[in-house]
C-alpha positions as CSV (number, residue, x, y, z in Angstrom):
1,M,-0.2,-0.3,-0.1
2,K,1.8,3.1,-0.9
3,T,1.7,6.3,1.1
4,I,-0.8,7.9,-0.5
5,D,-3.5,5.7,-0.1
6,I,-2.9,5.0,3.4
7,K,-3.6,9.1,4.5
8,Q,-7.0,8.2,1.8
9,E,-8.3,5.1,4.0
10,L,-7.2,7.6,7.3
11,R,-9.3,10.3,5.8
12,N,-12.2,8.2,5.7
13,L,-12.0,6.2,8.8
14,I,-11.7,9.5,10.5
15,E,-14.4,10.4,8.7
16,K,-16.9,8.5,9.9
17,E,-15.3,8.3,13.4
18,D,-17.7,9.9,16.3
19,D,-15.8,8.7,19.5
20,L,-14.4,11.8,20.5
21,H,-12.0,10.5,23.0
22,L,-10.4,8.1,20.2
23,L,-10.3,11.4,17.7
24,E,-8.3,13.5,20.6
25,A,-6.2,10.0,20.8
26,I,-5.8,10.0,16.9
27,K,-4.5,13.4,17.4
28,R,-2.0,13.8,20.0
29,L,-0.3,10.2,18.5
30,L,-0.3,12.1,15.4
31,V,0.9,15.8,17.7
32,K,3.3,13.7,19.2
33,S,4.8,12.4,15.9
34,S,5.3,15.5,14.0
35,L,7.8,16.8,17.3
36,D,11.1,18.6,15.9
37,P,13.2,15.9,14.7
38,L,15.8,17.5,16.7
39,L,14.1,17.1,19.3
40,K,13.1,13.2,18.5
41,N,17.2,13.0,17.7
42,K,18.0,14.2,21.1
43,L,15.9,12.0,23.2
44,A,16.2,8.7,21.3
45,S,20.1,9.4,21.9
46,R,19.4,9.8,25.9
47,A,17.5,6.6,26.0
48,L,19.9,5.0,23.9
49,K,22.6,5.8,26.3
50,A,20.4,4.9,29.5
51,E,20.0,1.6,27.9
52,E,24.1,1.5,27.4
53,D,24.1,2.1,30.6
54,I,22.0,0.4,32.5
55,K,23.5,-3.3,30.1
56,A,27.0,-1.6,31.8
57,G,25.7,-1.9,34.7
58,R,25.9,2.4,36.0
59,V,23.0,2.7,37.7
60,Y,22.1,3.6,41.5
61,K,20.4,0.6,43.8
62,R,17.1,3.2,45.3
63,E,19.1,3.5,48.9
64,E,21.3,5.6,46.4
65,F,19.5,7.9,44.6
66,E,17.2,8.3,47.3
67,K,20.5,9.9,49.5
68,K,21.8,11.4,46.0
69,L,17.9,13.4,45.7
70,D,18.2,14.3,49.5
71,D,21.8,15.6,49.9
72,K,20.7,17.6,46.4
73,L,17.9,19.0,48.1
74,D,19.6,18.9,51.0
75,R,17.4,17.0,53.6
């Protein structure tokens, strides 16, 4: 199926849809997918780095994280 065919099918389906919640969900999905490409790349890069850190064991235990947070917040 070509892009133009999918777009037309989506238009037809959306035109027939009366469920406001479903239409809002579709809108949110489409808006999110059109985020600024630089932002998308930055977020993807951070996610990949986080996955590498987890695989390499560069993570904090919950207690370590809470202490680090408390120290930063001067608690």
